[in-house]
C-alpha positions in Angstrom: -6.2 31.1 8.3 -8.0 27.5 9.1 -7.3 26.0 6.4 -3.2 26.6 6.1 -3.6 25.5 10.0 -5.4 22.3 8.1 -2.5 21.7 6.0 0.2 22.0 8.6 -1.5 19.0 10.1 -1.8 17.3 7.3 1.7 16.9 6.5 2.7 16.8 10.4 0.4 13.8 10.4 2.0 12.1 7.3 5.2 12.5 8.7 4.4 11.1 12.0 2.5 7.8 10.1 5.6 6.9 8.1 7.8 6.8 11.1 5.7 5.0 13.4 5.7 2.5 10.6 9.4 2.5 10.1 10.0 2.8 13.6 7.8 -0.8 14.0 9.7 -2.4 11.5 6.0 -3.1 9.5 7.9 -1.7 6.6 10.8 -3.4 4.9 13.7 -1.3 3.7 12.6 -1.5 -0.3 9.0 -0.1 0.6 10.4 2.9 2.5 10.6 5.1 -0.5 7.3 4.2 -2.1 6.0 4.9 1.6 7.5 8.3 1.5 6.1 8.9 -2.2 2.6 7.6 -0.9 2.6 9.7 2.2 3.9 13.3 -0.1 0.6 12.1 -2.8 -1.7 12.1 -0.4 0.1 15.2 1.7 -0.5 16.8 -1.5 -3.9 16.1 -2.3 -5.1 17.2 0.8 -3.5 20.2 1.0 -4.9 21.0 -2.7 -8.9 20.5 -1.0 -8.2 22.7 1.6 -6.3 26.0 -0.2 -5.9 28.6 1.8 -6.7 30.8 -1.7 -7.3 30.4 -4.8 -6.6 33.2 -7.3 -7.3 33.0 -10.9 -6.7 29.3 -10.6 -3.8 28.9 -8.7 -4.2 27.6 -5.6 -2.2 28.9 -2.2 -1.8 25.7 0.0 1.6 24.3 1.5 1.4 21.8 -1.0 5.1 22.1 -2.1 6.4 21.2 0.7 5.3 17.7 0.8 6.8 17.6 -2.7 10.2 18.6 -1.3 10.6 16.5 1.8 9.3 13.9 -0.2 11.7 15.0 -3.5 14.6 15.5 -0.8 14.1 11.8 1.3 12.8 9.8 -0.8 15.3 10.6 -3.8 15.1 11.2 -7.9 12.4 8.5 -8.6 10.7 9.3 -5.8 10.2 13.0 -7.0 9.6 12.0 -10.6 6.4 10.4 -9.2 5.5 13.2 -7.2 6.3 15.8 -10.1 3.6 14.3 -12.1 1.4 13.9 -8.6 1.8 17.5 -7.9 0.9 18.8 -11.7 -2.0 16.1 -12.3 -3.5 17.2 -9.7 -4.3 20.6 -10.4 -5.2 19.4 -13.5 -8.3 17.3 -11.9 -9.2 19.5 -9.1 -8.7 22.9 -10.7 -8.5 22.7 -14.4 -6.3 23.9 -17.1 -6.4 27.5 -16.6 -3.6 30.1 -15.8 -2.6 28.4 -12.5 -2.1 25.0 -13.9 0.9 26.5 -16.4 2.0 28.3 -13.2 2.1 25.2 -11.4 3.6 23.4 -13.9 6.3 25.6 -13.8 6.5 25.4 -10.2 7.0 21.9 -10.7 9.8 21.9 -12.7 10.9 24.4 -10.5 11.1 22.1 -7.1 12.2 18.6 -9.8 14.9 21.0 -10.3 16.4 21.5 -7.0 15.5 18.5 -5.5 17.2 16.7 -7.9 20.7 18.8 -7.8 21.1 18.5 -3.5 18.9 14.7 -3.0 21.6 13.0 -3.3 23.6 14.8 -0.3 21.3 16.5 1.7 20.8 13.4 4.5 24.6 14.5 5.2 24.4 17.7 5.8 24.3 19.6 8.8 20.5 20.7 10.1 21.5 24.3 9.6 22.4 23.9 5.8 19.1 21.7 5.2 17.7 24.8 6.8 19.1 27.0 4.7 18.7 25.3 1.8 15.1 25.1 1.8 15.3 28.9 2.3 16.9 29.8 -0.4 14.6 27.9 -2.3 11.6 28.6 -1.1 12.6 33.0 -1.5 13.1 32.0 -5.2 10.2 30.0 -5.4 8.3 32.9 -3.9 10.2 35.8 -6.2 9.5 33.2 -9.4 5.8 33.7 -8.0 5.3 37.2 -7.5 7.1 37.5 -11.3 4.6 35.3 -12.8 1.8 37.1 -11.5 3.1 40.9 -12.6 4.2 39.3 -16.3 0.3 36.7 -16.7 -1.5 38.1 -13.9 -0.9 42.0 -13.7 -4.8 42.6 -12.5 -3.9 40.4 -9.5 -1.3 42.8 -7.8 -2.9 44.8 -5.2 -3.1 45.1 -1.4 -5.1 41.7 -0.8 -2.9 40.0 -3.6 0.3 40.8 -1.3 -1.2 40.1 2.0 -2.2 36.6 1.1 1.5 36.2 -0.5 3.0 37.5 2.4 0.9 35.2 4.9 1.3 32.5 2.4 5.5 32.6 2.0 6.0 33.2 5.9 3.7 30.1 6.3 6.1 27.4 4.1 9.2 29.2 5.5 7.8 28.2 9.0 6.4 24.5 7.7 9.8 23.7 6.5 11.3 24.7 9.7 9.1 22.9 11.5 9.0 19.4 9.3 12.8 19.9 8.6 13.0 19.9 12.6 11.1 17.4 13.8 12.3 14.9 11.0 15.9 15.5 12.6 15.1 15.1 15.8 12.9 11.7 15.1 16.5 10.3 13.0 19.1 11.4 15.2 17.1 9.7 17.7 16.9 6.5 16.0 20.5 6.1 15.1 21.4 7.2 19.3 18.7 3.7 20.0 20.9 2.2 17.2 24.5 3.2 19.0 23.1 2.4 22.7 21.7 -1.3 21.8 25.5 -1.6 19.8 27.2 -0.4 22.7 25.4 -2.3 25.9 26.2 -5.9 23.3 29.5 -4.9 23.3 29.4 -4.4 27.0 27.7 -7.4 28.0 30.2 -9.5 25.3 33.6 -8.4 27.2 31.9 -9.4 30.1 30.8 -12.7 28.8 34.4 -13.2 27.0 36.1 -13.4 30.8 33.7 -16.5 31.5 33.0 -18.0 28.3 37.3 -18.7 28.3 37.4 -19.8 32.0 34.6 -22.6 30.8 36.4 -23.4 27.9 39.6 -24.0 29.7 38.0 -26.2 31.4 37.2 -29.1 28.8 40.5 -28.1 26.9 42.1 -29.0 30.3 40.5 -32.7 30.5 41.2 -32.9 26.8 45.5 -32.0 27.6 44.7 -34.7 30.6 43.8 -37.4 28.4 46.0 -36.9 25.5 49.0 -37.0 27.7 47.5 -40.3 29.2 47.6 -41.7 25.5 51.4 -41.4 25.6 51.6 -44.7 27.3 52.1 -47.5 25.2 51.3 -49.8 27.9 47.6 -48.9 28.2 44.9 -51.1 26.0 43.1 -51.1 22.6 39.8 -50.6 24.4 41.5 -47.8 26.8 43.0 -45.6 24.0 39.5 -45.6 22.2 37.9 -44.6 25.6 39.8 -41.4 25.9 39.9 -40.2 22.7 35.9 -40.8 23.3 36.6 -38.1 25.9 38.2 -35.8 24.6 36.1 -35.8 21.4 33.5 -35.2 23.8 35.4 -32.4 25.7 36.0 -30.9 22.2 32.7 -30.5 21.3 31.2 -29.1 24.2 34.0 -26.5 23.8 32.8 -26.0 20.2 29.3 -25.7 21.5 30.3 -22.7 23.8 32.6 -20.9 21.4 29.9 -21.2 18.9 27.0 -19.7 21.0 29.3 -16.6 22.1 30.2 -16.2 18.7 26.5 -16.6 17.4 25.5 -13.9 19.8 28.2 -11.6 19.2 28.5 -11.2 15.7 26.5 -8.2 13.9 23.0 -8.1 13.3 21.2 -8.4 9.9 19.3 -5.3 10.6 15.8 -5.1 10.2 15.1 -8.6 8.7 11.8 -10.3 9.9 12.1 -14.2 9.4 11.0 -17.4 11.5 12.3 -18.0 14.6 12.4 -21.5 16.3 12.3 -20.3 20.5 13.8 -24.0 21.4 16.6 -23.8 19.2 17.7 -19.4 20.3 17.2 -20.0 23.7 19.4 -23.4 23.5 22.1 -20.7 22.3 21.6 -18.1 24.3 21.7 -21.1 27.6 25.7 -21.9 25.5 26.4 -18.3 26.2 25.1 -17.4 29.9 26.1 -20.9 31.4 29.5 -20.3 31.6 28.6 -16.6 33.0 25.7 -18.1 35.7 28.7 -20.8 36.7 30.9 -18.5 37.6 28.5 -16.5 39.4 27.4 -19.8 41.4 23.8 -19.5 39.9 22.2 -22.3 38.2 20.4 -21.7 35.1 17.7 -23.8 34.4 15.7 -24.3 31.1 12.1 -26.0 31.5 9.2 -26.7 29.1 10.3 -25.2 25.8 8.3 -24.9 23.6 9.4 -25.9 19.5 7.4 -23.5 18.2 8.0 -20.3 15.6 7.5 -16.6 16.2 8.6 -13.6 13.6 11.2 -11.3 14.7 15.1 -10.3 14.4 16.8 -13.7 15.4 19.6 -11.3 16.5 17.4 -9.0 18.7 15.5 -11.7 19.9 18.9 -13.2 21.2 20.1 -10.5 22.2 17.0 -9.2 24.0 16.5 -12.8 26.3 20.4 -12.2 27.0 20.0 -9.1 28.1 17.3 -9.6 31.1 18.6 -13.4 31.9 21.7 -11.7 32.2 20.0 -9.0 34.6 18.4 -12.5 36.7 21.7 -13.7 37.4 23.4 -11.1 38.5 19.7 -10.2 40.7 21.6 -12.8 43.2 24.7 -12.2 44.9 24.8 -15.2 46.9 23.8 -17.5 44.2 20.6 -19.3 43.4 18.5 -20.2 40.9 17.3 -19.0 37.4 14.6 -20.7 35.6 13.6 -20.3 31.6 10.2 -21.4 30.7 7.1 -20.9 28.2 3.5 -22.2 28.0 0.9 -21.0 25.3 -1.8 -19.2 25.7 -4.2 -18.8 22.5 -1.5 -17.7 19.6 0.8 -16.8 21.8 3.8 -17.6 24.0 4.6 -16.6 27.0 7.9 -17.0 27.5 9.2 -16.7 31.2 12.1 -15.8 32.4 12.2 -16.3 36.9 15.2 -15.4 39.4 15.1 -15.5 43.6 17.1 -12.5 43.9 16.1 -9.4 45.9 13.0 -8.6 44.1 11.9 -5.0 43.2 9.1 -3.0 44.7 6.4 -2.0 42.4 7.9 2.3 41.9 11.2 0.1 40.8 9.4 -2.2 38.1 7.6 1.2 37.0 11.4 3.0 36.2 12.5 -0.4 34.7 13.4 0.4 31.0 15.0 4.2 31.5 18.2 5.0 30.6 21.0 4.5 33.9 18.3 3.1 36.4 19.4 0.2 38.0 19.0 -1.1 41.0 21.9 -2.8 41.2 24.6 -0.2 42.8 27.1 -0.8 40.0 24.6 -0.7 37.0 24.0 0.9 34.0 20.0 0.2 33.7 21.0 -0.4 29.8 20.7 -3.6 29.3 16.9 -3.7 30.1 16.4 -0.3 29.0 17.8 -1.9 25.4 15.7 -5.7 26.0 12.7 -2.5 26.6 13.8 -0.9 23.3 13.9 -4.1 21.0 10.6 -5.6 22.6 8.8 -2.9 21.7 9.9 -3.0 18.1 9.1 -6.6 17.4 5.6 -5.9 19.3 5.6 -7.9 21.9 4.3 -7.8 25.0 6.3 -7.6 28.4 5.2 -7.8 32.3 7.0 -8.1 35.4 5.8 -9.8 38.7 7.9 -9.2 41.7 8.1 -9.1 45.2 10.6 -8.2 47.6 13.1 -10.6 49.2 11.2 -13.2 47.3 12.2 -12.6 43.1 11.1 -11.5 40.0 9.8 -12.8 36.7 9.9 -11.0 33.0 6.8 -12.7 31.6 7.0 -11.9 27.7 4.1 -12.5 25.4 5.2 -12.9 21.6 2.8 -13.7 19.0 3.5 -17.0 17.0 4.1 -16.8 13.1 1.7 -19.8 11.0 3.2 -22.9 11.1 4.0 -24.3 14.7 5.0 -27.7 15.4 3.3 -28.1 19.0 6.1 -30.8 20.8 8.0 -30.0 24.0 11.2 -30.0 25.4 12.4 -30.5 29.3 
């Protein structure tokens, strides 16, 4: 009984370790399947070290569960590796008795089953996933009884049948539990990604109005200068000056549109790279400056360091945009938002300060929760997405706020290995 519980705990820990690494973006996509195989092999071996019962060198444990789960979610190649590990573990730990041949037969049965269902398994409903696994375990149980009947008839007694029934029920319950946990985690992950995209689209739609307003200004100026060029009596120097002004205004409009499109384009997924902080913050400022001006807020950038951090550039931008936009909206009657950086050991401290209404300690503690907002028309999703990105990147966030004074977000971002320590104002 105790060893079976240890088996269940071993499998659960393996599942959680895998998803902790995946959620924290510490494993690249191409290494996820090898990680599934590694975790499953460790679980198989540990289950065999602590079996519930050993009858004629055949171990009654839950090793078939990590074999099935690993082969289904990891694919056929992972399943092949797990089959070898499944058989070798029996041979190394127990030997080549009757139980060894039963293990080979059971392993081949699992391999055939997972080879058939693994390509489409992830697309099935949870109910169908449960039924498929339960049907296989029922077939495996029947085959096991027949094996004992033909090859070890002397073991067929009341004691054996009680062990077999208890072991089979534990297998069924453990499989259902593991599948339910995995699918629950995967659905939450998918929902989080959808929320991130929905919030990003909402921010983009709000920024689009301010961007179009801001782009109209340089275009209007350019149109005025081009109309002046119709005058044939103006001098060459004046004509050149008007053209220079026109080109300058068009460049400004281009910079605004480029910044907006850079933020709006789809994310590259989990790709982590070296991010030049001052360059990314400059893109954020280009995107949000029209929005700030429209709301009568001055967006100030001070002491932005030209240093490098590791992360996803798109998520970095989305996180900073959401926090700065929130700071802009915190001031209903205009004001100032200051973006600043400083170094502390091997960490970049990025601060975003507003002089709005501020928050109480209770309000700060609730930040990041879905649909919690201090604004009457707010949804709270912007800060929730920012918090999600901060957590996934391994950053830290600290908030200092005083009511009627303002709020400052401090992001602690680890530096990458190579950095230049110059400054821009």
